[in-house]
C-alpha positions, 0 to 999 in steps of 0.5 A: 500500500502506498501511503504517500500518494493514496494511489493504491487500488482496491479491486473493484472500488477504486483508490483505498481511503487513507485514515491519517489524522492531520498533525495537531498540537504537541501532547502535554508533558508527562511530568508525573512520571518524572516526579514519581520515578525516584519513589517508584525505584526506592519502593521497588528496591525495598520490596525486592530486598524484603522479598529476598530476605523472606526467600532466604529465611525460607530456604535456611529454615527448609535446610535446617528442618528435617522432614517428618512422617507418621510411622505405622505398622503392625505385628501379625498376631493370633486372632483368638489369643490376641498375642504374637508368638516370637521365634524364641518362644516369647510372646508380644501383646498390647503394651509391648514397646516398639522402638525405631532405629535409623541406619546408623543405630540411633533411636528415632522413635518409641511407642507401644503396640496399642490396638488389636485389629481384626481383618479378612487377611488376619489380625494385627497388633498395631502401632503408630508414632508421629514425628519420625525423621525421614531417611532414605536408608530405612529403619530397624523396627524392634518390638518387645522388651528384654525378655522377648524381642523381635526386630525387622528392617523396614523401608521408609515407604513401608512405614508410611503406608503401614508395615506388616511385621511377621515374627516367624515363630 
């Protein structure tokens, strides 16, 4: 399209109309932009500093706190007697201590066998403890006291979903 001469032709209609305005008076100066430039720069810089401090605190807090989860599980028990038989001849009943150890052998959590559950697939003495620090290495779950103890290695995922411990006795 030739804007200068208006000579372009629209097929079947003749020359195309031009939509140009005549030059007018100069626009008023935008003095508000000049007045507010420094306050806008200062406010933006202050907001960015506050945002950076918040992000820094969140990152440091995330690095310093270990994630935790609720460990759940149960020991397979006899449905009639509501006790679990241990390989060495002892038994486990409600109130038996449950201790979770991490891969390094540190005591992570302590609870007891508290609830007896009957189900279609058998019966269990269950335990649940919250606030267990997460580790990819897994845990050693020890059930019982000095008279009769049963231990089994369990993954973190199994404890999160509800590990089923089976003393082979």
